[in-house]
N, C-alpha and C positions, 0 to 999 in steps of 0.2 A: 579521572579514569574510573571505569566501572569496576568495583571491587570483586564482582562475581566473574569477571572476565578472566579466562585462563592466561597464565603468563605466556609471553611470546617465546617461540623457540629461540635458542641461542643464536645470536647474530641477526635477529630480526627486530626491527623497531615496531612496537605495537601501534605507533602513530604514523607509520608509513602510509603513503597514499594507497588506497585500496586498488585492487586490479580493476581495469576498465574493460568494458565490452569491446571486442576487437572492431576496428573501424569498418572492415568489409561487412561484418554482420550488422553493425549499426546502419550502414548504408542500405542494406536490404530491408531491415526492420522498419526504418523510417519511410521507405517507399511503399510499404504494404498498408492495407486498410488497418485502422487502429481498433476497430470493434472486436475482431476475434481475440486478440490478446487481452482486451478489457473484459470480455466475456469469461475467458479462462481465469483471469485474476479475481473476478467477482465470485465465481464458483469456488475457487480455492479459499478466498477470504471468508465467505459464508460457511464453508465446510469446516474450516479450522477455528474461526473465531465465534461461530454461532451468531447470536444477536448482539455481540459487543458493539458493533457499529450498525445501529438500526434506529429508526425513528422512535421505536418503543423505549430504548435506553437513552437516546439522545434526542429528545423532542425538539430542541432548537435546530437540529440538522435535518429533520424530516422533510422530504420532498426537495431537498436542495442538491445541486449538481456540484461535484468536485472533480478535479483533474489530478492525476498522479503523473508526473513527468519524470521519466527515467532518462536523465540527460545523456549518458554515454551510449544508450541503446537507441536513441532517437524515437522513443515511445511517448505518446501523450494520451493516456487512458482516462476516459471520462466515465463517471459513475453517478447514479442518483441514489440517495439514501431513502429507502422505502421503510415502511413500518417494521418489517421483519428482517431487513438486511440491506445489502447494496446490490444494485442492478446496473449492468453495463448499459451505457447509452451512447448514441451516435455523436452527432455534431453539436449537441447542446452546449451553450456557453456556460462554463463553470463559474461558480461564485468564488472559489478559492482554488489555488493551484499549489500543490506541494511537490517540490523538486529535489532530487538527489540522484546520485549514480546508483546503478544496480547493486553494487557491493554494499553501499551504505544502507539501502533499503533492506537487503538481506540481514545485515548486522542489526538493524532495528528489529526486524521480525524475530530474530533468534536471541534478542536481548543481549547482544555482545556490545552494543553501543547505546548510549542514552541519547534521546532526541535533542535534549537541550545542549549537550556537548557538540553534536553535529551542527546544530543551529549556530552556536557561537563560533564554531570553526568555519562557518560559511559553506558547509558541505550539505546542509539541508536548508531549503528556503521555503517560505510561505508567502504567497502573493495573493492579493485580493482581500476577501473578507477574513481578516486576521482572527476575529473572534471564533468563526467557524473552524478555521485551521487549528487554532489552539484547542478547541473542544475535541476535534478528531485526534490531534496529537496526544492529548491527555488520556482519551479512551484507549487508544492503541498502546500507549505506554503502560497502562494499568492491566492490559490483557496478558494472560499467561503466555509463555513462549510455546511454540508448537511442540507437541510431544509426539505421541504415536499418531499414525495417519488416522484421519477420521473414518468412522464406520461407513459402509456402503449406504446405509439409510440416510445418514447425515449428508453424504455427497449427493444422493438423489434429491433430497430436500433443497440443497443448494442449487442444483440444476433446475429444479422445478420453479424456483424463485425467479429464474431468468425468463421463464415462459408463463407468466401469470394468465390464468384462465379468466376471461371476462364474460360473465353470463348476463 
């Protein structure tokens, strides 16, 4: 158990199954195009994490395609790791797929859960290029938890990264 995690309220099991995305919502999300949520996730990740997940910081991941699968929401989001951050991409074949439910991804992002714990509890899985998956997992585990919302300048930079100008 993560020692930094707050104690569970009385009567709640801290290891209880996390809440799931409601099935009607998952049915809608899984039927929609996956690029818009991948775009939003890439902007949010770049705005909050900066270049933590980038080809600059992780040369072994540069130019490679990854997929994040949010099992209970029916989402399969694909990203390419560029020199300065991550970019949403369409139907490219991912080299690695990292899967978990939405609540577990949120717990990882806010440092309420350790990725190794989720992996050994089979709540987080890595398929495909395991070396790339572990490189990403370790980079994200070392990133600080989100604090204050990013500045407007940082959000605009993250948005611009999704629309690279090619001259």
